[in-house]
N, C-alpha and C positions, 0 to 999 in steps of 0.2 A: 504497500497499497503506501503511494506517497505520502511526504512530507503535508501536515497539518499545516494552514497558514492561515494569519490573522484577519478577521473578517473585515476587517475598518483597513487591512492594505491589497486586500480584492476590490471592498469594492468602489475604493477613488480611483483605482488602475483604470484610465481612458488611453491605456495605449491602441486598443485590438480595434482598429480604421471596420473591422467586418465580424460584431461581438451579436446587432440588431436583426432579427430575424427577417423585418421589415423593411432593412436595405440590403439584402439578399438577390432579390428579381432579377437584374443582370447578370448574375452571377447564375441562375437559372435559369434564362430562358434568350431565346430560343434556344440553347443549348449548357449545359450546366458543367461548369468552371469553377470551383474552388477555391478560394486562395491559401496560398500557403507562403512559408517563408525557406528556404533550404540552407539546410545548414553549413553543407562545404559544396564546389566543386571539384567534377572530375580535369583533372590534367589534359592537355590536347598530347592526341596520340599515346593514351594511357591506357592497363589495361584491364577492361570491363571483365566479370564474370560473371554467366547469370544461369539462375536456375530454378526448378519450378513448372508453374501448370504449361501451359502452349502457349498460354502471353509471352512467357520469355523469350518462345520462341520469337515472336513479331518483334518487343523489342530489341532483342542481339542483331536483327538483321537491317533494322535503320542505324544503329548507332554501329557498325562497320563502316555503313555508305559513309559517315561523319569521319573517317580516319583513324579507330579506334580502335585496338588491338580483341577483336573477341574469339578467344582459344575455342568456345565453342561450338565455335564454325569451319575447326578445321576439320570437324569427324563427321562423317557421312560413311553410315552402314551402305552393306552391301546391298542391290535390291531387292533378294528376297528375304532381305531381315531389316527390310523398310514400314515403318507405322506412320499414316496419313501423307506417303509422297517423300516429306521432309526427309533428308539422307540422317536427318543428325534428331528426329523427331522420340527415336528412342531415351535418347537424356530424359526428357520431359517424367518431373515427381510432382506429382499432386497435392499430394501429403504431407503435412509440419514434421514427422514420420521418415518418411523418405529421403527427405532432404538432410536431414540428421543424421540418416545411417553413413547415406552417400560419403559424406564432408567423413563421417567418425571411422569411415570405413578407410578411405582416401587419406586420411594422415594417418593412423594404421601403418599401410605399407611404407607410404613415407620415409616414415620413422623408421621403416623397418629395413631400409635401401635406395626403392621405389623395383626391384623386382619382383611382379606378382607372381604368387607360385597356387599348388592346389590350393593348399591349407588355407589362401585367401578367398579362394570362390566355392571352397564347402558349403560353406554354409547357404551361399547365395542360389545355387542350382537346387535343379531338381529335375531325375532322372524320369525320363519316358519308358514305356516297355519295350521300344528297339537299342535301347542303349543312348539315345539324345537327348542333351538336356537343355534347360531352359532359366533364363538368366530371371531371379524370380524377382529381382531392380529392375528388369529394363519395359518398356511398351512393347505390346505386340506378345509378348512372351513365345517368340517363334524360338521353334526347335533348330540347334546347333551340335557340332561335335563337342564331345568335351577337348579335342587340342583347339575347335572354333573360340568352346568360350572362352577356355585361359587368355585365349592370344587376341580374343577383344579383350580381357576384361585390363589386359597390360595396356590396350589402346585406349580403352577411358579412365584409367588412371592415371594416362599419361595427360586427358583433356586435363580432369578433375584437379592435379595437382598445382595447379593455374591459380588453382582459387586462394592457395598461399601464399602466391606473391604477387595478385591483381591491386589494383590500386582503389577498386570498387567491386563489390559484387552486387548483384541485382535477386531479388525472392520473389518470387509472387508464389502466392498462396493460392490452393484453389480446392481442394476437399476436404471434410473432416469423415466421410464415409469412407473408414479404411480396411483390409483382408491381411489377417494373422498368419503364417507361417509358426504354430502351434511347435515345431520341430526344433527351429531356428529362436524363436523367438522375434521375427524379424518382419514389419510388416510389405509386403509385398505391391507392386505394382496395380493392379489392377484386381478385377475378379477374376475366378479362378472357376471361369467358366466352359474352356478347350476341354476334349473329348479328353487329354491324355492326365489332365487330374481327375477325372472317375473314380479311379480304380485308388487313391487317398484322397480323398475328398475330405474327411473326416480330419487331417487332420489341420487342415483349414476354419480360420473361423471371423467373422465379423463384429466390426465395430466400431462406433461412433467416437469420435473424439473428443472429447471435454475440451473445456477452455485449460486446465491448468493442464491438463497433456500436453496441448499444443503450445501452450505458453514454452513450457519446461525445450522441448521438443527443437522449438524456434534459439531459442535460447544457445541452448550445447549445441545449434551448431553453428553461432556467431561462436559464440567460443572455444569450437575446434579452429574454424581458422585465424579466430586471435591467437589465438595460441602459440602460432607457426606467424603468421600478421599479423603481428599487431596494432600497424598504421592502415590497414582497411576499410573503409568506410564502407555501408551496405544502404542499400535503395530497399525498399518493404515494401510489396504493393501486396493485393487481394485480387484475386483474375475475379472480371466480372462473367467466367462464361461457365452458365450454372451445371446444376446435375445433367445429363443422359437420360439419368434413371437414377431415383435411388431405391435402397435397398431395405429401407423401413414403411415404415405401415403407413406413413405421410403420404400426403400430393404430393410432389416433386416441389412445387410452386412452395412450399410450406418450409419440405427438405433443404432444399437451395436457400433460403433466406434466410433459415437456425445457422448449419454452413457457414455462412459467408457473415454472418453476426461475430460468428464465436470470430472469426481470422481474423473480421476487421477488429475489433477488439482487442486480439490480443496483437497485432499491429500496434494498437497506439501506448498497451503494455510495455511494449518491448522499445519502441524511441521513446519513451519517458525513462525510461529504466537502462536507458548507452547511450553512450558518448559518438556520435562522426554513426548515427542511427537515421535517417531520414524516411516519415510514409510519404507516396507518393500517389494523391487519393484520383488514380485512371476509374478506380472501381465508384467512387459517387460519380465519376462526369457521366459514366456508360449506365448509371442506371437511375438517377437523375433526370436522364432526359427523355422526353416525355413525348417519344417519338420511336418506331420502330424501326425506322432505318439507319437505327445506330449498329443494327445488328443484321449478320450473312441471312438468307430464306429460310434455315433452320431455328430461326429467334434466340440460336444460343453464343455460335461467333461472332464476334466484334467485326462489323464492315470494314474495309482494308480501310476507307475516304474516314471511318471515325477512327479508324487505331490510327492512320496517321496524322490526321487534326492531336491523339492526347503525345505521337510521340514526338511533333512538335511544341511540345510545352515543354515535356521533357529537354529536350534540344537545348531550348530556351534559357531554361533555369538550370541545369545540370550536366549538358555540355557546349555552355556556349563560349569556351576554348577552342574548339575547332576551328579550324580554319573560318577564313569567309568563303570561299569560293566553293567548301565543302556544303554550308550550310548553303548558299541559296542553289547547290546542285541538287540538297536532299528536295527542300524546299520543291521544283520544279519537276520530282520525282515523289511528290504528293501529291499533287496540281493533278497531273497523270493519276495516279492509281484512283485519283477521283473523278476519272472522266473529261476537268476538265482540259481547255488548249494549254501547251506548256510549249518554255524554252526548249526546242531542242537540240542549241548550241549547248545549256547547261548538266541535258542527261548525258553528251556524247564525252562532256568532262567526268561525270558519276561513272561512267561507263569504262572512257579510259585510266581513268582512276582506279575502278577494283576490277578488271578484265572478268575476275572471277566470279562474277555477278551479273550472272545469269537476268535476271529479272529487272537489274536494272538497264543490261546490254534491249533487252525487250521492249521497255517501255519507249527508247531512243530510238527504236525503228518502226514503233506504230506513230511518233509523235512523224515522222514523215512518210508514213502512208501516203499525204495529201501531196506530197512530192515525187513523184515515183526515181525520179533521174537521181535526184540524192539520195533512195531509200537501197535503188541500186548495186551505187556505187559503197552505200556502205558496207554492205553485205560481202561485196565483193573487198572491203581492205578486213574484212571480217576471215574469211575464205583466203585470203594471201597469206595468213599468216598462221596455217597449218592448224586448225584445230580439228584433233579427232573427228570423226564420224559420228561415235558418240553423243560428243557435246554438242554438235551441231544437231544429230535428234534431238538429246535433249533444251534447245532453244526453241526449238518448233512445240515442243512438247507445254513447256513454258506459255508461250504464245499462245494457245490453245486454252490454256488455265485463264491465266490474266487478260487479256483481250477480249472486248463483247466479240468483232467481227476480228478475227483474227487470217482468215482469206489472205487477204492482201502480205501480208509480215509471211507467214509462211512460206507460201508463193513462189516472192521474194528470195529467200533464203536456197528454197529447190530448183529453181531457174540460175541460182548465181552459182549452183554447187554442180548444175547441169553444165553451165557453160565456163565451169573452172576443168573441166574433163577429171583427165588420169585417173589414181586409185582413189580420192572421192566419192566422184561422180557415181562409182560400181562397187562403190560399198553396198553391201547387202543391209546394215543399218542403217543406210540412208533411205532405203526403201519405205523407212517408218515415215521421212519426211516425207516422204508425197504418198501415203496412207493420209495424215493429219493436211494436208494442201489438201484435198477429196473430199473426205470427211466436210469442211469446215466449209468448202463450194457447198455439198449437197445441203451442207445445215441452211445456205445461204438460199438455196432454191438457184445455182449460178451450175444451169444445168448443160451446155454448150462446154464452159469453161472447163467443167470436172469432165466431161467425155474427152477431150485432149488430153488433159493430165494423165485420167487413167489409157490412155493408149501408148501415151511417154512412158510414165513406170512398165506395161504390161511390155514392149518391148525394152527395157533394161533390164525388167529382173524377168524376162518370160516366163520361167520356177514360180515364177509365184503364183498359186492357188488367187492368191486373193483380190489380187485386180480383176482379174474375171470374175468374181463374182459382184464386185462394186459395179465392173460393168452391165451385168442383170444386172442391180440394182438400180443405176443410173436409167437404161431402158424403161425400166420401169416408172422409175423422175419425171421420164420423156413421155411415155404417154399418157399421163394422167394427168401431166401440164397440157397435151394439145400440142406438143413437142417432137410429131411422129418423126423429122427426120432431122434429128439434132448436127450442128456447121460438124460436120468432117472433113473438110479441105485439108487442114491439118496431119492429120493423123493417117499415116503413112502405113498402118495396120489391115493385114483385111476383117470385115465388117462379117460376122459370123452370125447369119441370119434366123439358123435351126436353133428351137428354142433347145438352153437344155434343162437335165433336170432340175437342177433347180426354181428355173421360170415353170416348169411343167409342177414342180411342188408349192410354189406361190400362189399359179393359177388353182389348185384344188384348195389352197388352203380360204383361199377368195372366195369360195362357192362353200366351201366351212360342209365338206362331204365326211364325218369323221372314217371314215374306210378308204378314202382316195386319198385323204391326206396318211393316212398308214403306210399304201403303198406307193405314193410320190415322195413321201418321207427316206421309206428305204434306198429306194434309184438314187436319188441324190447323197445319201449318203455314201453310201456304197461307189458314185460314182467321184467321190472324193471331199465333199460338199462338208466342211469345220460347221459343230456349233454355235459358233458366232455368226455363219451366216444364217442358217437356222432359225437366234434369233430376231436377225437385221427382219425380216421376212415381219415375221412378230411384232415388232416396231413399225415398221410400216406402217399395217393394218394397224392398229392402234392408232397411229394418225390422225389415219385414213378415218377411221370409225369418229376419232373424236367424243362429243357423246352417245354417239351410240354403245350399240348391244356386239362386243368382238367376242367377252368371254365364252361362248360356248368353241369358236376356232382356236381360241387359246386354249385352251380347256381340251381338246380334240387333239389339237400335236402335241402338249405333253403326255399324257398319254399313251401319245403316239414313240415319242424316242423312249418314256419308258417299260411300254413292251418291250419293243427290240434290245433294251439293255439286259432286261429281266428273263428274254429267250437265251441271248446268251450267259445267262451267268453270273454278269455283272452289274454296280448301279452305272448308270451315267455320267460321262464327264459331266464333269461338274462347270465346265464353259456351257451349257445348256440350264443352269438354275435362275440365268434373267427371264427364262422365258415362265418359269415357276412366281418368282414374283410378279411377273406380268400379270400371269394370272389372278395373284391375286389384289392387285391393285385393280383390276377392273372389275372382279367381283365385288368389289369395298364400294366402287362407286358407283355398282348397280346397284348397291344398297344389298344386295345377297352375302352380309358377317360375317354369319356361321361358313359358309364355302368359302371365304375367303383364309377365314381361320386354319380350316380344313389343309388348303393349296399350303399356304406357311411350316402348316404339320405334315403334310408330307413332304416338304422339299427336306425342311430337318431331320426328316429320318430318312432320307434317298444320302444325304450325305450330312452325316453326324462328326465329322470333322471338319466342318466349313462353316467359319467362324461369322460368313457372312450371310450363308441358310440361317444358323443359329442368332446372329442378329437378327432376322430381317423379322423370326418370329417373334422372338423379344416386343419388335416392336407393334408386329399386327397386333400380340395380346396388350400392349401396352392400350392404342386405339381403342380396343373391343373393352379396357376397364375403365376407359375416359367417356368416351361415347354410347357406350351398351352395345349388344349384339339382338340390336334387330334389323330381321331376315327376311326379307321376301320368296323366298327357297329354305325350304328345311333340308335340301338334298345333301348327302358331303360331297367332295371332291375326293374324287376315287383315282391316282395314278397308278398302275399297276409297279410289281416288283414283286425281285425277287427274295426268299426267307431269308436270306444274307444279307441281303441289306437292312428288309425288317431286324433282321439282331443286332 
């Protein structure tokens, strides 16, 4: 408890210009920006270590663009081990306990010489039936070999050790709902929902951490760092991202407010008890702004534009010693994220200063889309630097994710790679760029351009059957749009007029006859059609139907897929799962909720090891709990599966 102060002293103190709520209006509307007074500034080019929830990942990317050293960005998990797209998302730590544990573990290894041993990881590892292991302290719970787990722990130590030399440590507190491995006594990173845990689920328990526990964990985390780095300053925040799901018996809204209230109170106590520790009110800015546009469409994650405003405020307060040109470039990047016209020159400066920053480069290219010649030159400069094909494909994927209409940027990259010639133009990885370009063109209904791009890609990678499937898709789109004679003047490849098995399947699917669907599906798969191509037919029908009834056709296709797999004694390819998700969505939209639940349940039974299928079933069940189970049809949706799959 803080020391008592004389009443007369507090009553006479008029130094707080923001003490009266009646004067708070300008700081609340149209957006909430509470006043605060910083107690320190991070030196230019200083080291900033970020740890905590996904909000920490947002902060670190922006701080790095200002020229600060951010060690956590140096870690990138291999594709198979990634979570949520970001290379370092596995570093997320959602509870105070998880943050404390990681700092204490790192300190022990550091003081023992810095080499991670098998004994150091024994309490962190869960061994699966096949001998692979899961690091219970990392997000995603991806199984790896014991050798990889040990090697990765060394890589993680080499990242986390920087907290013990950093100028500033940023902590973002996210959750109080924790899962504990009673064997080790350690809190684990997330709920043990994967199939790998079923045989040993009794070793895990659920706890909702109280104020005293969270306070002790945060203080212990700070003490662990300051034991070796006494000069470190700390910025502490409460993440505004709500619970995706609560494991209590409360409404998720109430459970979220409880957890955030506990963590916000902990922040206040920590700041009062420690010198060189400041609270940054990003949580208040998000939660007190009466506008849902501050969130993304999921109403959980904060929008890039609002994150940009928060970080800009953070920059202006704690990182103001960054070079002026860096701050100007960062402001231009923030404007681009918000969809505003921006200074391409400033974005180029930002991209040149940090060539590894793919998002900055993509936004620079996007700023040039109204000047095609300059866009072409910018791509040519980039390719002249000799990037690996994997990096080029990553740029294209980032453009797809970040830009509302990415076809111009991805197309410039594809054309630039083609003109560059040599190994890069023929690299198999570059086929991904053409795929993304074609998808963007089709999404923007630019059918003639897509047709030309498909023909070009087919010539470059003649053995890639995916482009033949794109051609079929484009022809169907053209027919629906009345473009029966899509321009082919630039296409040198012969046009195949005969319908493919995939064409026949699409026709049968549109007709809706289950027997015809089953027969043509078999022919299409025997001819080499991929699961993705079959699912795309379902997507096209869903889009074409709009508000119409599409579930009978989706159900017929799902049953045909499951029956074919059952006949061979296997379960369907997991790539077919989106078909079941589409079916459940269609049934729900048609107010046939019991059948939607049955479809989601069937998918989870077909692929019990699929986190995506299990998560989808959880999402459907949450909707049932929230909205009820009123259904116009009580008939369950059944999909044939083998006894092995059912087991």
